[in-house]
C-alpha positions as CSV (number, residue, x, y, z in Angstrom):
1,X,-17.3,-10.1,68.0
2,X,-20.4,-8.9,69.7
3,X,-23.3,-7.5,67.6
4,X,-25.6,-6.9,70.6
5,X,-26.2,-3.5,72.0
6,X,-25.7,-3.1,75.8
7,X,-28.7,-2.7,78.0
8,X,-27.8,0.9,78.5
9,X,-27.7,1.5,74.7
10,X,-31.0,-0.2,74.3
11,X,-32.6,1.9,77.0
12,X,-31.0,5.0,75.4
13,X,-32.5,4.1,72.0
14,X,-35.9,3.7,73.6
15,X,-35.6,7.0,75.4
16,X,-34.6,9.0,72.3
17,X,-37.3,7.3,70.2
18,X,-39.9,8.3,72.7
19,X,-38.6,11.8,72.7
20,X,-38.6,12.0,68.9
21,X,-42.1,10.6,68.7
22,X,-43.5,12.9,71.4
23,X,-41.7,16.2,70.6
24,X,-40.4,16.1,67.1
25,X,-43.0,14.2,65.1
26,X,-45.9,16.5,65.7
27,X,-43.9,19.5,64.4
28,X,-41.6,18.0,61.8
29,X,-43.8,18.8,58.8
30,X,-44.5,22.3,60.0
31,X,-40.8,23.0,60.5
32,X,-40.2,21.9,56.9
33,X,-43.1,24.0,55.5
34,X,-42.2,27.2,57.4
35,X,-38.5,26.7,57.2
36,X,-38.1,28.2,60.7
37,X,-35.4,27.3,63.1
38,X,-36.9,25.2,66.0
39,X,-35.5,27.0,69.0
40,X,-38.1,25.5,71.4
41,X,-37.2,22.0,70.3
42,X,-33.5,22.6,70.6
43,X,-33.9,23.8,74.2
44,X,-35.9,20.7,75.0
45,X,-33.2,18.5,73.5
46,X,-30.6,20.4,75.6
47,X,-32.5,19.5,78.7
48,X,-32.5,15.8,77.6
49,X,-28.8,15.8,77.1
50,X,-29.0,15.7,73.3
51,X,-27.0,18.8,72.6
52,X,-23.7,17.7,74.1
53,X,-23.9,14.0,73.8
54,X,-20.3,12.9,73.8
55,X,-19.0,15.8,75.8
56,X,-18.0,14.8,79.4
57,X,-20.4,15.6,82.2
58,X,-17.9,18.0,83.8
59,X,-18.6,20.4,80.9
60,X,-22.3,19.9,81.0
61,X,-22.5,17.1,78.4
62,X,-24.1,13.7,78.6
63,X,-20.9,11.8,78.3
64,X,-22.3,8.9,76.2
65,X,-20.3,6.5,74.0
66,X,-20.0,6.9,70.3
67,X,-22.4,4.2,69.3
68,X,-25.1,5.7,71.6
69,X,-24.5,9.0,69.7
70,X,-25.1,7.2,66.4
71,X,-28.3,5.7,67.8
72,X,-29.5,9.1,68.9
73,X,-28.9,10.6,65.4
74,X,-30.6,7.7,63.8
75,X,-33.7,8.0,66.0
76,X,-34.0,11.7,65.5
77,X,-33.4,11.6,61.8
78,X,-36.0,8.8,61.5
79,X,-38.5,11.5,62.2
80,X,-36.9,14.6,60.9
81,X,-33.7,15.1,58.8
82,X,-33.8,18.8,59.6
83,X,-33.5,18.2,63.3
84,X,-31.0,15.5,62.6
85,X,-28.6,17.8,60.7
86,X,-28.9,20.5,63.4
87,X,-28.0,18.0,66.1
88,X,-25.2,16.4,64.0
89,X,-23.5,19.7,63.0
90,X,-23.7,21.0,66.5
91,X,-22.4,17.9,68.3
92,X,-19.9,16.5,65.8
93,X,-18.5,19.7,64.3
94,X,-19.4,22.8,66.3
95,X,-18.7,21.6,69.8
96,X,-16.7,18.6,68.7
97,X,-13.8,20.7,67.6
98,X,-13.8,22.9,70.7
99,X,-13.8,19.8,73.0
100,X,-11.2,17.8,71.0
101,X,-8.7,20.7,70.3
102,X,-9.6,23.4,72.8
103,X,-7.7,24.4,75.9
104,X,-9.2,23.7,79.4
105,X,-10.1,27.4,79.6
106,X,-11.9,27.3,76.2
107,X,-13.8,24.2,77.2
108,X,-15.0,25.7,80.4
109,X,-15.9,29.0,78.7
110,X,-17.9,27.7,75.8
111,X,-19.1,24.1,76.3
112,X,-21.6,24.4,79.3
113,X,-23.8,26.9,77.5
114,X,-23.6,25.0,74.2
115,X,-24.4,21.6,75.7
116,X,-27.4,23.0,77.6
117,X,-29.2,23.8,74.3
118,X,-29.4,27.5,75.2
119,X,-26.9,28.2,72.4
120,X,-25.8,26.5,69.2
121,X,-22.3,26.1,67.7
122,X,-21.3,26.1,64.0
123,X,-18.3,25.0,62.1
124,X,-16.9,26.9,59.1
125,X,-14.6,25.3,56.5
126,X,-16.3,25.5,53.1
127,X,-15.8,28.6,50.9
128,X,-17.2,29.7,47.5
129,X,-14.1,28.3,45.8
130,X,-13.1,25.7,48.3
131,X,-15.5,22.8,48.7
132,X,-14.0,19.3,48.1
133,X,-10.6,20.9,47.9
134,X,-10.8,22.2,51.4
135,X,-7.1,23.0,51.6
136,X,-7.5,25.8,49.1
137,X,-9.4,28.1,51.4
138,X,-8.7,31.8,51.1
139,X,-9.9,33.1,54.4
140,X,-6.9,34.6,56.3
141,X,-6.0,35.3,59.9
142,X,-3.1,37.6,60.6
143,X,-1.7,38.3,64.1
144,X,-1.6,42.0,65.0
145,X,-0.4,42.5,68.5
146,X,-2.8,40.5,70.8
147,X,-5.5,40.1,68.1
148,X,-6.1,37.9,65.1
149,X,-7.6,39.7,62.2
150,X,-9.8,37.5,60.0
151,X,-10.8,38.3,56.4
152,X,-12.7,36.0,54.0
153,X,-16.1,34.4,53.3
154,X,-17.5,31.0,54.3
155,X,-20.4,29.3,52.5
156,X,-23.0,26.7,53.2
157,X,-22.5,26.9,57.0
158,X,-25.1,24.9,59.0
159,X,-26.6,27.1,61.8
160,X,-24.1,29.8,60.8
161,X,-26.4,32.7,61.3
162,X,-27.9,31.6,64.6
163,X,-24.8,30.1,66.2
164,X,-23.4,31.8,69.3
165,X,-20.0,30.4,68.6
166,X,-18.4,29.5,65.2
167,X,-15.2,27.5,64.7
168,X,-13.5,29.1,61.6
169,X,-10.6,27.6,59.6
170,X,-8.3,30.3,58.1
171,X,-4.9,30.5,56.5
172,X,-2.2,31.7,58.9
173,X,0.7,30.9,56.5
174,X,-0.2,31.2,52.8
175,X,3.0,29.5,51.8
176,X,2.4,26.2,53.5
177,X,-0.9,25.1,51.9
178,X,-2.8,22.7,54.2
179,X,0.0,22.9,56.7
180,X,-0.6,26.7,57.1
181,X,-4.3,26.5,58.2
182,X,-5.4,27.2,61.8
183,X,-8.7,27.1,63.6
184,X,-10.3,30.0,65.5
185,X,-13.3,30.5,67.8
186,X,-15.4,33.5,66.7
187,X,-18.3,34.7,68.8
188,X,-21.6,36.0,67.5
189,X,-21.8,39.9,67.2
190,X,-18.0,40.2,67.0
191,X,-17.3,43.4,65.0
192,X,-16.4,42.6,61.4
193,X,-18.4,39.3,61.5
194,X,-21.5,39.5,59.3
195,X,-24.0,37.1,57.7
196,X,-24.5,37.1,54.0
197,X,-26.9,34.9,52.0
198,X,-29.3,32.6,53.8
199,X,-29.7,29.6,51.5
200,X,-33.2,28.5,50.3
201,X,-32.6,24.8,50.3
202,X,-34.4,21.8,48.6
203,X,-34.5,19.9,51.8
204,X,-33.5,20.0,55.5
205,X,-35.6,23.1,55.8
206,X,-35.7,24.6,59.3
207,X,-32.0,24.0,59.5
208,X,-30.4,27.3,58.5
209,X,-27.5,27.4,56.0
210,X,-25.7,30.7,55.9
211,X,-22.9,32.6,54.2
212,X,-20.4,34.1,56.8
213,X,-18.4,37.2,56.0
214,X,-15.3,38.4,57.9
215,X,-14.1,41.9,57.2
216,X,-11.2,42.9,59.5
217,X,-12.8,40.8,62.2
218,X,-10.7,41.0,65.3
219,X,-10.7,38.3,67.9
220,X,-8.4,37.8,70.9
221,X,-5.1,36.0,70.5
222,X,-6.3,33.3,72.9
223,X,-9.2,32.4,70.5
224,X,-6.7,30.3,68.4
225,X,-8.2,26.7,68.7
226,X,-5.5,24.1,69.0
227,X,-2.0,24.5,67.7
228,X,-1.0,27.2,65.1
229,X,-1.0,25.8,61.6
230,X,-2.5,22.5,62.7
231,X,-6.1,23.5,62.0
232,X,-6.5,21.5,58.8
233,X,-5.3,18.3,60.4
234,X,-7.8,18.9,63.2
235,X,-10.5,19.6,60.7
236,X,-10.0,16.4,58.9
237,X,-10.2,14.5,62.2
238,X,-13.4,16.2,63.0
239,X,-14.7,15.4,59.5
240,X,-14.1,11.7,60.2
241,X,-16.5,12.0,63.1
242,X,-18.9,14.0,61.1
243,X,-18.9,11.5,58.2
244,X,-19.9,8.7,60.6
245,X,-22.6,10.9,62.0
246,X,-24.0,11.7,58.5
247,X,-24.1,8.0,57.9
248,X,-26.2,7.5,61.0
249,X,-28.5,10.3,59.9
250,X,-28.9,8.6,56.5
251,X,-29.7,5.3,58.2
252,X,-32.3,7.1,60.3
253,X,-34.0,8.7,57.3
254,X,-34.0,5.4,55.4
255,X,-35.5,3.7,58.5
256,X,-38.2,6.2,58.7
257,X,-39.1,5.7,55.0
258,X,-39.0,1.9,55.5
259,X,-41.3,2.0,58.6
260,X,-43.8,4.1,56.7
261,X,-43.6,1.7,53.7
262,X,-44.1,-1.4,55.8
263,X,-47.2,0.0,57.5
264,X,-48.7,1.3,54.2
265,X,-48.0,-1.9,52.3
266,X,-49.9,-4.0,54.9
267,X,-52.9,-1.6,54.9
268,X,-53.1,-0.7,51.2
269,X,-55.2,-3.2,49.2
270,X,-55.3,-3.7,45.4
271,X,-56.7,-6.6,43.5
272,X,-58.3,-7.9,46.6
273,X,-55.3,-8.2,48.9
274,X,-52.7,-6.0,50.6
275,X,-49.9,-4.9,48.3
276,X,-47.4,-6.4,50.8
277,X,-48.4,-9.8,49.4
278,X,-47.1,-8.9,45.9
279,X,-43.6,-10.0,45.1
280,X,-42.7,-6.7,43.5
281,X,-43.4,-4.8,46.7
282,X,-41.9,-7.5,48.9
283,X,-38.6,-7.4,47.0
284,X,-38.4,-3.6,47.4
285,X,-39.0,-3.9,51.1
286,X,-36.5,-6.7,51.6
287,X,-33.8,-4.8,49.7
288,X,-34.5,-1.8,51.9
289,X,-34.3,-3.8,55.1
290,X,-31.1,-5.6,54.1
291,X,-29.3,-2.4,53.0
292,X,-30.4,-0.5,56.0
293,X,-29.0,-3.1,58.3
294,X,-25.7,-3.2,56.3
295,X,-25.4,0.6,56.5
296,X,-26.1,0.6,60.2
297,X,-23.3,-2.0,60.9
298,X,-20.9,0.1,58.9
299,X,-21.8,3.2,61.0
300,X,-21.4,1.2,64.2
301,X,-18.1,-0.2,63.2
302,X,-16.7,3.3,62.5
303,X,-18.1,4.6,65.8
304,X,-16.6,1.5,67.6
305,X,-13.2,2.2,66.2
306,X,-13.4,5.9,67.2
307,X,-14.4,4.9,70.7
308,X,-11.3,2.7,70.9
309,X,-9.1,5.6,69.8
310,X,-8.1,4.0,66.6
311,X,-7.8,5.5,63.1
312,X,-11.2,5.2,61.4
313,X,-10.8,7.4,58.4
314,X,-11.5,4.7,55.8
315,X,-14.3,3.2,57.9
316,X,-16.0,6.6,58.4
317,X,-15.8,7.2,54.6
318,X,-17.3,3.8,53.8
319,X,-20.1,4.3,56.3
320,X,-21.1,7.6,54.9
321,X,-20.7,6.6,51.3
322,X,-22.8,3.4,51.6
323,X,-25.4,4.8,54.0
324,X,-26.1,8.0,52.0
325,X,-26.4,6.2,48.7
326,X,-28.5,3.4,50.3
327,X,-30.8,6.0,51.8
328,X,-31.4,7.7,48.4
329,X,-32.4,4.3,47.1
330,X,-34.6,3.5,50.1
331,X,-36.5,6.8,50.0
332,X,-37.1,6.4,46.2
333,X,-38.5,2.9,46.7
334,X,-40.6,4.1,49.6
335,X,-42.3,6.7,47.3
336,X,-42.8,4.1,44.6
337,X,-44.5,1.7,47.1
338,X,-46.8,4.5,48.2
339,X,-47.6,5.4,44.6
340,X,-49.4,8.7,44.2
341,X,-49.7,9.1,48.0
342,X,-45.9,9.1,48.3
343,X,-45.7,12.1,46.1
344,X,-48.0,14.2,48.3
345,X,-46.8,16.6,51.0
346,X,-49.3,15.4,53.6
347,X,-47.0,12.3,54.0
348,X,-43.4,12.4,55.1
349,X,-41.9,10.4,52.1
350,X,-41.3,13.4,49.8
351,X,-39.7,15.2,52.7
352,X,-37.4,12.2,53.5
353,X,-36.5,12.1,49.8
354,X,-35.5,15.8,49.7
355,X,-33.7,15.7,53.0
356,X,-31.6,12.7,52.4
357,X,-29.9,14.1,49.3
358,X,-27.6,16.2,51.5
359,X,-26.1,13.1,53.0
360,X,-24.4,12.4,49.6
361,X,-23.0,15.9,49.7
362,X,-22.3,17.2,53.2
363,X,-19.0,16.4,55.0
364,X,-17.6,15.4,51.7
365,X,-19.4,14.2,48.6
366,X,-19.7,10.6,47.6
367,X,-16.9,11.2,45.1
368,X,-14.6,12.5,47.9
369,X,-15.4,9.5,50.0
370,X,-14.3,7.2,47.2
371,X,-11.1,9.2,46.9
372,X,-10.5,8.8,50.7
373,X,-11.2,5.1,50.6
374,X,-9.0,4.6,47.5
375,X,-6.1,6.4,49.2
376,X,-6.4,4.2,52.3
377,X,-6.4,1.2,50.0
378,X,-3.0,2.3,48.7
379,X,-4.4,3.1,45.2
């Protein structure tokens, strides 16, 4: 068992960290305050290969391994959770489903522009009455001649209103439950495809979250993604990847909070010495360091299993569950270490605290992760 990163992975971490420090850090606070989608930054990331990381080079991607992808998400989220979620949703879900389940024609048509950073992809499963119980979606797709006709509403879709391409899950056989769901590719500006509410979120501001409405939305027959009625199974496979990625994002935010706290604790003096010399502060920092390392290893294990082509559903759920709950504890402790300064918006701690909460919700809540793990344990 080798716990050492390869020389390529170490270099990749260094490269992404330098990019994040140079290009993301100076604008991270402003993106949060203005709640504006950072197109300029997305295009820069595309040029650096960060918008199609695990997609093979033949489709314009970077073709990196799964652990390197986790490293990138961690380094980006260490600076900005908002950028982290944009990159995660685009790579893991949006283009991930197209690459994993798409035909060669679909891959060639959509992936090059999406991996370049010139366009963003979204992924639409959740509905107003179908969150944790994803199989209960009500959006329908009916075949009429050579067109599919979509009707329904999707909710809480990351990048939904700015995405050029959206993968949409819809019922194609109402009598088969989860086995009657298919996936479809819907392009922006398709007649019958509209945007509804744009959510005003607590955190991850700058990443847009939209309601998508389909009213007799007609798409070509060939826009079926994967096999008919196999969309739900495909979606669950994609969610496994997304859960590992959310775990990496949580690790990154926690690491950012920890780094800020270490630096502050060494500089801040009370009672004649740095607060890092007080046991109460030391124990908070040691707990943070230990739990961050543990979460990172869980994320890497899940990514390692995915890279090998093995089933990693339980491991992905464990990684996301532990990492997201750990990161909530870490950001809370970071604010405590900073005292009143941690509560102020001129420091990143309160932004980390707001951002990381989504990690306990997105790609399945902590409660759903426990359900998944329990099932895999045979309970």
